[in-house]
DRENDO-1510 file (C-alpha; in Angstrom, 1 decimal, always signed):
<recs>
REC; n; res; u; v; w
REC; 1; MET; +24.4; +20.5; -27.8 .
REC; 2; PHE; +23.2; +18.8; -31.0 .
REC; 3; ASN; +20.6; +16.0; -30.8 .
REC; 4; LEU; +20.2; +13.0; -33.0 .
REC; 5; VAL; +18.0; +13.4; -36.1 .
REC; 6; LYS; +14.7; +11.7; -35.5 .
REC; 7; GLY; +14.7; +8.1; -36.5 .
REC; 8; THR; +18.5; +7.7; -36.2 .
REC; 9; HIS; +20.6; +6.2; -33.4 .
REC; 10; ASP; +24.2; +6.0; -32.2 .
REC; 11; ILE; +25.8; +2.5; -32.1 .
REC; 12; ILE; +28.6; +2.7; -29.6 .
REC; 13; LEU; +30.7; +0.8; -27.1 .
REC; 14; ASN; +29.2; -2.7; -26.2 .
REC; 15; GLU; +26.3; -2.1; -28.5 .
REC; 16; ALA; +28.7; -1.7; -31.4 .
REC; 17; ASP; +30.3; -5.0; -30.4 .
REC; 18; LYS; +27.0; -6.7; -30.9 .
REC; 19; TYR; +26.5; -5.2; -34.4 .
REC; 20; THR; +30.0; -6.3; -35.3 .
REC; 21; TYR; +29.4; -9.8; -34.0 .
REC; 22; VAL; +26.2; -10.2; -36.0 .
REC; 23; GLU; +27.6; -8.7; -39.2 .
REC; 24; GLN; +30.8; -10.7; -39.1 .
REC; 25; THR; +28.9; -14.0; -38.4 .
REC; 26; LEU; +26.7; -13.4; -41.4 .
REC; 27; ILE; +29.6; -12.3; -43.6 .
REC; 28; GLN; +31.7; -15.4; -42.7 .
REC; 29; PHE; +28.7; -17.7; -43.3 .
REC; 30; ALA; +28.1; -16.0; -46.7 .
REC; 31; GLU; +31.7; -16.7; -47.7 .
REC; 32; PHE; +31.1; -20.4; -46.9 .
REC; 33; TYR; +28.4; -20.2; -49.6 .
REC; 34; ASN; +30.9; -18.6; -52.0 .
REC; 35; PHE; +29.2; -15.2; -52.0 .
REC; 36; LYS; +31.5; -12.3; -52.8 .
REC; 37; GLU; +31.3; -8.8; -51.2 .
REC; 38; PHE; +29.8; -5.9; -53.0 .
REC; 39; ARG; +29.9; -2.3; -51.7 .
REC; 40; THR; +27.7; +0.1; -53.6 .
REC; 41; PRO; +27.0; +3.8; -53.0 .
REC; 42; ILE; +24.3; +4.9; -50.6 .
REC; 43; ILE; +23.1; +7.4; -53.2 .
REC; 44; GLU; +21.7; +6.3; -56.5 .
REC; 45; SER; +19.6; +7.8; -59.3 .
REC; 46; SER; +15.9; +8.0; -58.2 .
REC; 47; ASP; +14.9; +6.3; -61.4 .
REC; 48; LEU; +16.7; +3.1; -60.2 .
REC; 49; PHE; +14.3; +2.6; -57.3 .
REC; 50; GLN; +11.2; +3.8; -59.1 .
REC; 51; ARG; +11.8; +1.2; -61.9 .
REC; 52; SER; +13.0; -1.7; -59.6 .
REC; 53; VAL; +11.1; -1.3; -56.4 .
REC; 54; GLY; +8.0; -0.1; -58.1 .
REC; 55; ASP; +5.8; +3.0; -58.1 .
REC; 56; SER; +3.0; +1.1; -56.3 .
REC; 57; SER; +5.2; +0.2; -53.3 .
REC; 58; ASP; +5.0; +2.1; -50.1 .
REC; 59; ILE; +8.8; +2.6; -50.2 .
REC; 60; VAL; +8.6; +4.7; -53.4 .
REC; 61; ARG; +5.3; +6.3; -52.7 .
REC; 62; LYS; +6.0; +7.5; -49.1 .
REC; 63; GLU; +9.4; +6.5; -47.6 .
REC; 64; MET; +12.3; +7.5; -49.9 .
REC; 65; TYR; +14.7; +10.3; -49.1 .
REC; 66; THR; +14.9; +12.1; -52.5 .
REC; 67; PHE; +16.5; +15.4; -53.4 .
REC; 68; LEU; +17.9; +17.3; -56.3 .
REC; 69; ASP; +21.7; +17.7; -56.5 .
REC; 70; LYS; +23.5; +20.8; -57.8 .
REC; 71; GLY; +23.3; +19.4; -61.3 .
REC; 72; ASP; +19.4; +19.3; -60.9 .
REC; 73; ARG; +19.5; +15.5; -60.9 .
REC; 74; SER; +17.1; +13.5; -58.8 .
REC; 75; ILE; +19.1; +11.5; -56.2 .
REC; 76; THR; +17.8; +9.1; -53.6 .
REC; 77; LEU; +19.4; +7.7; -50.4 .
REC; 78; ARG; +19.0; +3.9; -51.0 .
REC; 79; PRO; +15.9; +2.5; -49.2 .
REC; 80; GLU; +17.2; -1.0; -50.0 .
REC; 81; ILE; +20.3; -2.5; -51.5 .
REC; 82; THR; +19.2; -5.1; -54.0 .
REC; 83; ALA; +18.6; -2.6; -56.8 .
REC; 84; GLY; +22.1; -1.2; -56.4 .
REC; 85; ILE; +23.7; -4.6; -56.4 .
REC; 86; ILE; +21.9; -5.5; -59.6 .
REC; 87; ARG; +22.8; -2.1; -61.1 .
REC; 88; SER; +26.5; -2.8; -60.2 .
REC; 89; ILE; +26.4; -6.3; -61.7 .
REC; 90; VAL; +24.9; -4.9; -65.0 .
REC; 91; ASN; +27.2; -1.8; -65.1 .
REC; 92; ASN; +30.3; -4.0; -64.7 .
REC; 93; LYS; +29.1; -6.5; -67.3 .
REC; 94; LEU; +29.3; -9.4; -64.9 .
REC; 95; LEU; +26.5; -11.2; -66.8 .
REC; 96; ALA; +27.8; -10.5; -70.3 .
REC; 97; LEU; +29.9; -13.7; -70.6 .
REC; 98; GLY; +27.1; -15.9; -69.4 .
REC; 99; ASP; +29.2; -17.1; -66.4 .
REC; 100; TYR; +26.2; -17.5; -64.1 .
REC; 101; PRO; +25.4; -17.1; -61.3 .
REC; 102; VAL; +26.9; -13.9; -59.8 .
REC; 103; LYS; +26.7; -14.4; -56.1 .
REC; 104; ALA; +26.9; -11.2; -54.0 .
REC; 105; TYR; +26.6; -10.3; -50.3 .
REC; 106; TYR; +26.4; -6.8; -48.8 .
REC; 107; VAL; +26.1; -5.0; -45.6 .
REC; 108; GLY; +25.5; -1.3; -45.1 .
REC; 109; PRO; +23.1; +1.5; -44.2 .
REC; 110; CYS; +19.7; +2.2; -45.8 .
REC; 111; PHE; +17.2; +5.1; -45.4 .
REC; 112; ARG; +13.4; +5.1; -45.2 .
REC; 113; TYR; +11.2; +7.8; -43.9 .
REC; 114; GLU; +8.9; +5.8; -41.7 .
REC; 115; ARG; +7.5; +5.9; -38.2 .
REC; 116; PRO; +10.4; +5.0; -35.8 .
REC; 117; GLN; +9.7; +2.2; -33.3 .
REC; 118; GLN; +11.6; -0.5; -31.4 .
REC; 119; GLY; +14.2; -2.0; -33.7 .
REC; 120; ARG; +13.1; +0.1; -36.7 .
REC; 121; TYR; +14.8; +3.4; -37.6 .
REC; 122; ARG; +14.9; +5.8; -40.5 .
REC; 123; GLN; +18.6; +5.0; -41.0 .
REC; 124; PHE; +19.1; +1.3; -40.5 .
REC; 125; ASN; +21.7; -1.4; -41.5 .
REC; 126; GLN; +20.9; -4.2; -43.8 .
REC; 127; PHE; +22.7; -7.5; -44.7 .
REC; 128; GLY; +21.7; -9.5; -47.7 .
REC; 129; ILE; +22.6; -11.8; -50.5 .
REC; 130; GLU; +21.8; -11.9; -54.2 .
REC; 131; ILE; +22.1; -14.8; -56.7 .
REC; 132; ALA; +21.9; -13.2; -60.2 .
REC; 133; GLY; +21.5; -14.8; -63.6 .
REC; 134; VAL; +19.6; -17.9; -62.6 .
REC; 135; THR; +16.1; -19.4; -63.0 .
REC; 136; SER; +16.6; -22.7; -61.1 .
REC; 137; PRO; +14.3; -23.3; -58.1 .
REC; 138; TYR; +17.3; -24.9; -56.4 .
REC; 139; ARG; +19.0; -21.5; -56.3 .
REC; 140; ASP; +15.9; -20.2; -54.6 .
REC; 141; VAL; +16.4; -23.0; -52.1 .
REC; 142; GLU; +20.0; -22.0; -51.7 .
REC; 143; ALA; +19.0; -18.5; -50.7 .
REC; 144; ILE; +16.3; -19.8; -48.3 .
REC; 145; SER; +18.6; -22.3; -46.7 .
REC; 146; PHE; +21.3; -19.6; -46.3 .
REC; 147; GLY; +18.9; -17.4; -44.3 .
REC; 148; TYR; +17.5; -20.3; -42.3 .
REC; 149; PHE; +20.9; -21.7; -41.2 .
REC; 150; ALA; +22.5; -18.3; -40.7 .
REC; 151; LEU; +19.7; -17.4; -38.3 .
REC; 152; LYS; +20.3; -20.7; -36.5 .
REC; 153; LEU; +24.0; -19.9; -36.3 .
REC; 154; LEU; +23.1; -16.6; -34.5 .
REC; 155; GLY; +21.2; -18.7; -32.0 .
REC; 156; PHE; +17.6; -18.4; -33.2 .
REC; 157; GLU; +15.8; -21.8; -32.5 .
REC; 158; ASN; +12.1; -21.3; -32.8 .
REC; 159; LEU; +12.1; -20.2; -36.5 .
REC; 160; LYS; +9.1; -20.4; -38.8 .
REC; 161; LEU; +9.6; -20.1; -42.5 .
REC; 162; LYS; +6.6; -18.6; -44.3 .
REC; 163; ILE; +6.6; -19.2; -48.0 .
REC; 164; ASN; +4.3; -18.4; -51.0 .
REC; 165; SER; +4.4; -18.3; -54.8 .
REC; 166; LEU; +3.4; -15.2; -56.6 .
REC; 167; GLY; +3.6; -17.2; -59.9 .
REC; 168; ASP; +4.8; -16.1; -63.3 .
REC; 169; ASP; +3.5; -13.2; -65.4 .
REC; 170; GLU; +0.4; -15.1; -66.5 .
REC; 171; SER; -0.4; -16.2; -63.0 .
REC; 172; ARG; -0.2; -12.7; -61.6 .
REC; 173; LYS; -2.2; -11.3; -64.5 .
REC; 174; ASN; -5.1; -13.7; -63.8 .
REC; 175; TYR; -4.8; -13.1; -60.1 .
REC; 176; ARG; -4.9; -9.3; -60.4 .
REC; 177; GLU; -8.1; -9.6; -62.4 .
REC; 178; ALA; -9.7; -11.7; -59.7 .
REC; 179; LEU; -8.6; -9.3; -57.0 .
REC; 180; ASN; -9.8; -6.3; -58.9 .
REC; 181; LYS; -13.3; -7.9; -59.2 .
REC; 182; TYR; -13.3; -8.9; -55.5 .
REC; 183; PHE; -12.2; -5.6; -54.0 .
REC; 184; ALA; -14.3; -3.5; -56.4 .
REC; 185; SER; -17.3; -3.7; -54.0 .
REC; 186; TYR; -15.2; -3.1; -50.9 .
REC; 187; VAL; -12.5; -0.5; -51.8 .
REC; 188; ASP; -14.7; +2.5; -51.0 .
REC; 189; GLN; -14.9; +1.4; -47.4 .
REC; 190; MET; -11.2; +0.6; -47.0 .
REC; 191; CYS; -8.3; +2.9; -45.9 .
REC; 192; ASP; -6.9; +5.6; -48.2 .
REC; 193; ASP; -3.7; +3.5; -48.8 .
REC; 194; CYS; -5.8; +0.6; -50.1 .
REC; 195; LYS; -7.7; +3.0; -52.4 .
REC; 196; GLU; -4.4; +4.1; -53.9 .
REC; 197; ARG; -3.1; +0.5; -54.1 .
REC; 198; TYR; -6.2; -0.6; -55.9 .
REC; 199; LYS; -5.4; +1.9; -58.7 .
REC; 200; LEU; -1.6; +1.2; -58.9 .
REC; 201; ASN; -1.2; -2.5; -58.0 .
REC; 202; VAL; -4.1; -4.4; -56.3 .
REC; 203; LEU; -1.6; -7.0; -54.9 .
REC; 204; ARG; -0.4; -4.4; -52.5 .
REC; 205; ILE; -3.8; -4.4; -50.7 .
REC; 206; LEU; -2.8; -7.8; -49.3 .
REC; 207; ASP; +0.0; -6.0; -47.3 .
REC; 208; CYS; -2.5; -3.7; -45.5 .
REC; 209; LYS; -2.2; -3.9; -41.7 .
REC; 210; ILE; -5.5; -2.1; -40.8 .
REC; 211; LYS; -7.6; -4.5; -38.8 .
REC; 212; GLU; -10.9; -3.7; -40.5 .
REC; 213; ASP; -9.3; -4.1; -44.0 .
REC; 214; GLN; -7.7; -7.4; -42.9 .
REC; 215; GLU; -11.2; -8.8; -42.3 .
REC; 216; ILE; -12.0; -8.0; -45.9 .
REC; 217; ILE; -8.7; -9.3; -47.2 .
REC; 218; LYS; -9.2; -12.6; -45.3 .
REC; 219; ASN; -11.9; -13.7; -47.9 .
REC; 220; ALA; -10.1; -12.5; -51.0 .
REC; 221; PRO; -9.1; -15.0; -53.7 .
REC; 222; LYS; -5.9; -17.0; -53.1 .
REC; 223; ILE; -3.0; -16.8; -55.5 .
REC; 224; SER; -2.6; -20.6; -55.3 .
REC; 225; ASP; -5.9; -20.9; -57.3 .
REC; 226; TYR; -4.4; -18.9; -60.2 .
REC; 227; LEU; -1.0; -20.4; -60.6 .
REC; 228; THR; -0.1; -21.8; -64.0 .
REC; 229; ASP; +1.1; -25.4; -64.2 .
REC; 230; LYS; +4.6; -24.1; -64.8 .
REC; 231; SER; +4.5; -22.0; -61.6 .
REC; 232; LYS; +3.0; -24.8; -59.6 .
REC; 233; ASP; +5.8; -27.2; -60.7 .
REC; 234; TYR; +8.4; -24.6; -59.9 .
REC; 235; PHE; +7.0; -24.0; -56.4 .
REC; 236; GLN; +6.6; -27.7; -55.7 .
REC; 237; LYS; +10.3; -28.3; -56.6 .
REC; 238; VAL; +11.3; -25.7; -54.0 .
REC; 239; LEU; +9.0; -27.2; -51.3 .
REC; 240; ASN; +10.4; -30.7; -52.1 .
REC; 241; SER; +13.9; -29.6; -51.7 .
REC; 242; LEU; +13.1; -27.8; -48.4 .
REC; 243; ASP; +11.6; -31.1; -47.2 .
REC; 244; GLU; +14.9; -32.9; -48.2 .
REC; 245; LEU; +16.9; -30.4; -46.2 .
REC; 246; GLY; +14.7; -30.8; -43.2 .
REC; 247; ILE; +13.6; -27.1; -43.2 .
REC; 248; GLU; +10.0; -26.8; -42.0 .
REC; 249; TYR; +7.7; -24.2; -43.6 .
REC; 250; GLU; +4.2; -22.8; -43.6 .
REC; 251; ILE; +2.6; -21.8; -46.9 .
REC; 252; ASP; +1.1; -18.3; -46.4 .
REC; 253; ASP; -1.3; -17.3; -49.2 .
REC; 254; GLY; -1.3; -13.7; -48.0 .
REC; 255; LEU; +2.5; -13.3; -48.3 .
REC; 256; VAL; +3.3; -10.9; -51.2 .
REC; 257; ARG; +6.3; -8.9; -49.9 .
REC; 258; GLY; +6.5; -5.1; -50.3 .
REC; 259; LEU; +8.6; -4.8; -53.4 .
REC; 260; ASP; +7.2; -5.0; -56.9 .
REC; 261; TYR; +10.0; -6.9; -58.5 .
REC; 262; TYR; +9.3; -10.2; -56.8 .
REC; 263; SER; +7.8; -13.2; -58.8 .
REC; 264; ASP; +7.3; -16.8; -58.1 .
REC; 265; VAL; +8.8; -17.7; -54.7 .
REC; 266; VAL; +8.7; -15.2; -51.8 .
REC; 267; PHE; +9.5; -16.0; -48.1 .
REC; 268; GLU; +9.9; -14.6; -44.6 .
REC; 269; PHE; +11.6; -16.0; -41.5 .
REC; 270; HIS; +9.5; -15.4; -38.3 .
REC; 271; TYR; +10.7; -16.0; -34.8 .
REC; 272; THR; +9.2; -16.8; -31.4 .
REC; 273; SER; +11.4; -16.3; -28.4 .
REC; 274; SER; +11.9; -18.8; -25.6 .
REC; 275; LYS; +9.4; -16.8; -23.6 .
REC; 276; GLY; +6.8; -17.2; -26.3 .
REC; 277; LEU; +7.1; -13.6; -27.7 .
REC; 278; SER; +6.6; -13.2; -31.4 .
REC; 279; TYR; +9.0; -10.9; -33.2 .
REC; 280; GLY; +7.7; -11.0; -36.7 .
REC; 281; ALA; +10.0; -11.2; -39.7 .
REC; 282; LEU; +13.7; -11.3; -39.0 .
REC; 283; GLY; +14.6; -11.7; -42.7 .
REC; 284; ALA; +12.8; -12.0; -46.0 .
REC; 285; GLY; +13.4; -12.3; -49.8 .
REC; 286; GLY; +12.3; -14.0; -53.0 .
REC; 287; HIS; +12.7; -14.6; -56.7 .
REC; 288; TYR; +12.7; -11.9; -59.3 .
REC; 289; ASN; +12.3; -12.6; -63.0 .
REC; 290; LYS; +12.4; -9.1; -64.6 .
REC; 291; LEU; +14.5; -7.0; -62.3 .
REC; 292; ILE; +17.8; -7.5; -64.1 .
REC; 293; GLY; +16.2; -6.7; -67.5 .
REC; 294; GLU; +14.5; -3.6; -66.0 .
REC; 295; ILE; +17.9; -2.3; -65.0 .
REC; 296; GLY; +19.5; -2.8; -68.3 .
REC; 297; GLY; +20.8; -6.4; -68.1 .
REC; 298; PRO; +20.0; -9.4; -70.2 .
REC; 299; LYS; +16.2; -9.9; -70.4 .
REC; 300; ASP; +16.3; -13.6; -69.8 .
REC; 301; CYS; +18.3; -13.3; -66.6 .
REC; 302; GLU; +16.5; -13.9; -63.3 .
REC; 303; GLY; +17.7; -14.0; -59.7 .
REC; 304; CYS; +16.8; -14.3; -56.1 .
REC; 305; GLY; +18.0; -13.0; -52.8 .
REC; 306; LEU; +17.2; -12.1; -49.2 .
REC; 307; ALA; +17.8; -9.3; -46.7 .
REC; 308; MET; +18.0; -9.0; -42.9 .
REC; 309; GLY; +17.8; -5.8; -40.8 .
REC; 310; ILE; +20.7; -5.8; -38.4 .
REC; 311; GLU; +18.9; -3.5; -35.9 .
REC; 312; ARG; +16.0; -6.0; -35.7 .
REC; 313; LEU; +18.4; -9.0; -35.2 .
REC; 314; VAL; +20.4; -7.2; -32.5 .
REC; 315; SER; +17.2; -6.1; -30.7 .
REC; 316; VAL; +15.7; -9.6; -30.7 .
REC; 317; MET; +19.0; -11.2; -29.7 .
REC; 318; GLU; +19.3; -8.8; -26.7 .
REC; 319; ASP; +15.8; -9.6; -25.6 .
REC; 320; ASP; +16.4; -13.4; -25.8 .
REC; 321; GLY; +19.9; -13.4; -24.3 .
REC; 322; LEU; +21.8; -14.6; -27.4 .
REC; 323; PHE; +24.9; -12.5; -26.9 .
REC; 324; SER; +26.4; -14.4; -24.0 .
REC; 325; ASN; +29.3; -15.7; -26.1 .
REC; 326; ILE; +30.7; -12.3; -27.0 .
REC; 327; ASP; +34.0; -11.7; -25.3 .
REC; 328; ASP; +34.2; -7.9; -24.8 .
REC; 329; GLY; +37.2; -8.0; -22.5 .
REC; 330; ILE; +40.9; -7.6; -23.0 .
REC; 331; ASP; +43.9; -9.9; -22.5 .
REC; 332; CYS; +46.2; -7.7; -20.5 .
REC; 333; TYR; +46.1; -4.5; -18.4 .
REC; 334; ILE; +49.5; -3.0; -17.7 .
REC; 335; MET; +49.9; -1.2; -14.4 .
REC; 336; PRO; +53.1; +0.9; -13.8 .
REC; 337; LEU; +53.4; +1.7; -10.1 .
REC; 338; SER; +55.1; +5.0; -10.8 .
REC; 339; GLN; +55.0; +7.6; -13.7 .
REC; 340; GLU; +58.7; +7.0; -14.2 .
REC; 341; PHE; +57.9; +3.4; -15.3 .
REC; 342; GLN; +55.4; +4.5; -17.9 .
REC; 343; PRO; +57.9; +4.4; -20.8 .
REC; 344; ASN; +58.7; +0.8; -19.9 .
REC; 345; ALA; +55.0; +0.1; -19.8 .
REC; 346; LEU; +54.5; +1.5; -23.3 .
REC; 347; ASN; +57.3; -0.7; -24.6 .
REC; 348; ILE; +55.6; -3.8; -23.2 .
REC; 349; LEU; +52.3; -2.6; -24.5 .
REC; 350; SER; +53.7; -2.4; -28.0 .
REC; 351; LEU; +55.2; -5.9; -27.7 .
REC; 352; LEU; +51.9; -7.4; -26.6 .
REC; 353; ARG; +49.8; -5.7; -29.3 .
REC; 354; LEU; +52.2; -6.7; -32.0 .
REC; 355; ASN; +52.0; -10.3; -30.9 .
REC; 356; GLY; +48.2; -10.3; -31.0 .
REC; 357; PHE; +47.2; -9.6; -27.4 .
REC; 358; LYS; +44.4; -7.1; -26.8 .
REC; 359; SER; +46.0; -4.8; -24.3 .
REC; 360; GLU; +45.6; -1.5; -22.4 .
REC; 361; VAL; +47.8; +0.5; -20.1 .
REC; 362; SER; +47.3; +2.9; -17.2 .
REC; 363; LEU; +49.0; +6.2; -17.8 .
REC; 364; GLU; +46.9; +8.4; -15.5 .
REC; 365; GLY; +49.0; +7.9; -12.3 .
REC; 366; LYS; +46.2; +6.0; -10.5 .
REC; 367; SER; +46.7; +4.0; -7.3 .
REC; 368; LEU; +47.3; +0.3; -7.4 .
REC; 369; LYS; +43.8; -0.3; -6.0 .
REC; 370; ALA; +42.2; +2.0; -8.7 .
REC; 371; MET; +44.2; +0.3; -11.4 .
REC; 372; PHE; +42.9; -3.2; -10.3 .
REC; 373; LYS; +39.3; -1.8; -10.4 .
REC; 374; LYS; +40.0; -0.6; -13.9 .
REC; 375; ALA; +41.3; -4.0; -15.0 .
REC; 376; LEU; +38.2; -5.7; -13.7 .
REC; 377; LYS; +36.0; -3.1; -15.4 .
REC; 378; LEU; +37.8; -3.8; -18.7 .
REC; 379; ASN; +37.3; -7.6; -18.0 .
REC; 380; ALA; +41.0; -8.2; -18.4 .
REC; 381; LYS; +42.4; -11.7; -18.1 .
REC; 382; PHE; +45.8; -10.6; -16.7 .
REC; 383; ALA; +47.1; -7.6; -14.7 .
REC; 384; LEU; +50.8; -6.9; -15.5 .
REC; 385; ILE; +52.5; -4.9; -12.8 .
REC; 386; ILE; +55.7; -2.9; -13.2 .
REC; 387; GLY; +57.5; -1.8; -10.1 .
REC; 388; GLU; +61.1; -0.8; -9.2 .
REC; 389; ASP; +62.2; -4.4; -8.7 .
REC; 390; GLU; +60.8; -5.4; -12.1 .
REC; 391; ILE; +62.7; -2.6; -13.8 .
REC; 392; LYS; +66.0; -3.8; -12.2 .
REC; 393; THR; +65.4; -7.5; -13.2 .
REC; 394; ASN; +63.8; -6.8; -16.7 .
REC; 395; SER; +60.7; -8.7; -15.5 .
REC; 396; ILE; +57.0; -8.1; -14.8 .
REC; 397; ILE; +54.5; -9.5; -12.3 .
REC; 398; CYS; +51.7; -11.3; -14.2 .
REC; 399; LYS; +48.5; -11.8; -12.1 .
REC; 400; ASN; +45.8; -14.1; -13.5 .
REC; 401; LEU; +42.6; -12.3; -12.5 .
REC; 402; SER; +40.4; -15.4; -12.8 .
REC; 403; ASN; +42.3; -17.4; -10.2 .
REC; 404; GLN; +44.3; -14.6; -8.5 .
REC; 405; GLU; +47.6; -16.5; -9.0 .
REC; 406; GLN; +50.7; -14.4; -9.9 .
REC; 407; GLU; +54.2; -15.0; -11.1 .
REC; 408; SER; +57.3; -12.9; -11.9 .
REC; 409; ILE; +58.0; -13.4; -15.6 .
REC; 410; LEU; +61.1; -12.2; -17.6 .
REC; 411; ILE; +60.1; -9.8; -20.4 .
REC; 412; GLU; +61.7; -12.0; -22.9 .
REC; 413; ASP; +59.5; -14.9; -21.8 .
REC; 414; LEU; +56.3; -12.9; -21.5 .
REC; 415; VAL; +54.7; -13.7; -24.9 .
REC; 416; ARG; +55.3; -17.4; -24.5 .
REC; 417; TYR; +54.0; -17.4; -21.0 .
REC; 418; LEU; +50.8; -15.6; -21.9 .
REC; 419; ASP; +50.3; -17.9; -24.8 .
REC; 420; SER; +50.5; -21.0; -22.6 .
REC; 421; GLN; +48.2; -19.4; -20.0 .
REC; 422; ILE; +45.5; -18.5; -22.5 .
REC; 423; ASP; +45.8; -21.9; -24.2 .
REC; 424; ALA; +45.4; -23.6; -20.8 .
REC; 425; GLU; +42.4; -21.4; -20.0 .
REC; 426; GLU; +40.7; -22.2; -23.3 .
REC; 427; GLU; +41.3; -25.9; -22.9 .
REC; 428; HIS; +39.8; -25.7; -19.5 .
REC; 429; HIS; +36.6; -24.0; -20.9 .
REC; 430; HIS; +36.3; -26.7; -23.5 .
REC; 431; GLU; +36.3; -29.6; -21.1 .
REC; 432; CYS; +33.3; -31.9; -20.9 .
REC; 433; CYS; +30.5; -30.3; -18.9 .
REC; 434; CYS; +28.7; -33.6; -18.3 .
REC; 435; HIS; +29.4; -34.1; -14.6 .
REC; 436; ASP; +27.4; -37.3; -14.4 .
REC; 437; HIS; +28.7; -38.8; -17.7 .
REC; 438; ASN; +29.9; -42.3; -17.5 .
REC; 439; GLU; +31.1; -45.0; -20.0 .
REC; 440; SER; +27.6; -46.3; -20.5 .
REC; 441; ASP; +26.0; -42.9; -21.1 .
REC; 442; LYS; +25.6; -42.4; -24.8 .
REC; 443; ASP; +23.8; -39.1; -24.6 .
REC; 444; CYS; +26.5; -36.7; -23.5 .
REC; 445; CYS; +25.2; -33.0; -23.5 .
REC; 446; CYS; +28.6; -31.5; -23.8 .
REC; 447; HIS; +29.3; -29.4; -26.8 .
REC; 448; ALA; +33.1; -29.3; -26.5 .
REC; 449; HIS; +35.3; -30.7; -29.2 .
REC; 450; ASP; +39.0; -30.7; -29.9 .
REC; 451; ASP; +40.6; -29.3; -33.1 .
REC; 452; GLU; +40.0; -32.6; -34.9 .
REC; 453; GLY; +36.2; -32.5; -34.2 .
REC; 454; LYS; +36.4; -35.3; -31.6 .
REC; 455; HIS; +34.5; -35.3; -28.4 .
REC; 456; CYS; +36.7; -34.1; -25.5 .
REC; 457; CYS; +35.0; -36.1; -22.8 .
REC; 458; HIS; +37.6; -38.2; -21.0 .
REC; 459; ASN; +35.1; -41.0; -20.3 .
REC; 460; GLN; +34.1; -41.3; -24.0 .
REC; 461; ASN; +34.4; -44.7; -25.5 .
REC; 462; GLU; +34.7; -45.5; -29.2 .
REC; 463; ASP; +31.0; -46.0; -29.9 .
REC; 464; HIS; +29.9; -42.9; -28.0 .
REC; 465; GLU; +27.6; -40.7; -30.1 .
REC; 466; CYS; +28.4; -37.0; -29.8 .
REC; 467; CYS; +25.4; -34.7; -29.2 .
REC; 468; ARG; +26.4; -32.5; -32.1 .
REC; 469; GLU; +26.0; -35.5; -34.4 .
REC; 470; LYS; +22.7; -36.4; -32.8 .
REC; 471; LYS; +21.4; -32.9; -33.5 .
REC; 472; GLY; +22.8; -33.0; -37.1 .
REC; 473; ASN; +25.1; -30.0; -36.4 .
</recs>
């Protein structure tokens, strides 16, 4: 028996349903923002990450899976996807015509050799967006607002946006000089990583998680004191726009992110559960002014983006009960009462599947009691029973497992019958839940709407204000 490689995990059965739900929700939302899907290889030239992510980052220094292929070329399993997306944009000359921006979304596995822990693996899945070829602060706001509202769509309510500006080249040059002077008298007593960071990129020290080092970092100079007027103006436009959108934020002077290609605006989304538990960053990103040029694209092209770890999202959503709306059941479970009726059951199974009903069949010769237990285990809406009488009359017994009512239905009418039953069930679920709602009550708590977006409450009068409108949804 073979065991999993350390730091990896199987995603199967109901767990896989949760991953699919999160990924499809994010993908559909990205398409509303007019992002287009990019699928890039999981292996790239090692130079790509060394130049883009940066030699001073922990990812390049300690976490990359790098090997020589049979052509003696240095290859790396991608530790993040942004660099590959930008490489693809440059290789395919998508910026050559000046038709900016190029808006990409992606989802796929990444690999980092780090200590496995809850929600963090050495192979993990990442979703993200990139807006390439732009310098506008309002495109940064577009990336931030996408992340904020996408997380809201997944059910995260108590979000906190942390944001900072790393400034332009001149700002960071002046800031590095200030940090070098400050840490010079402390670096010998700091951790080995900080000693290395001091040599390579002193900004990385601000990422240190060692408690004793954090006490030293707390009194370090702040980047906000070294921003040029241009960077201050850029950052203020971002903040003003976030205010207009009603997105609350906290300016965090210590936020620098772990990738060297960031400049100007960087941000993270933090979450506190309904029980008061803090889960840290659910997604993060920022602006990059030189990444595209470093990878071979136009030198004056900038961009911005964000990424979210699917494992972290799923783990937090499980803990906070945000998967209650996933339907993991099936529509129909077909139950032939004898093995000789199994060919008929297969024909009906094919009919149902081709008409869009998620269906399964019993072909194992189980008893009727055992088949009903299986139907309940599969969370089936209907049990379809085929016996001798049904074969003679070309019909089937259809039992609604939610209300235990059953009818004999001709096979030729089965699809129409199931459609009407499911439509009626969905209409019932969308009825107003406000049991005490009356004509004078203007604060209905029901979230149900019909296809035209109108409130479905039967007591609603013309001036009733729907709660979705009240919440701005």
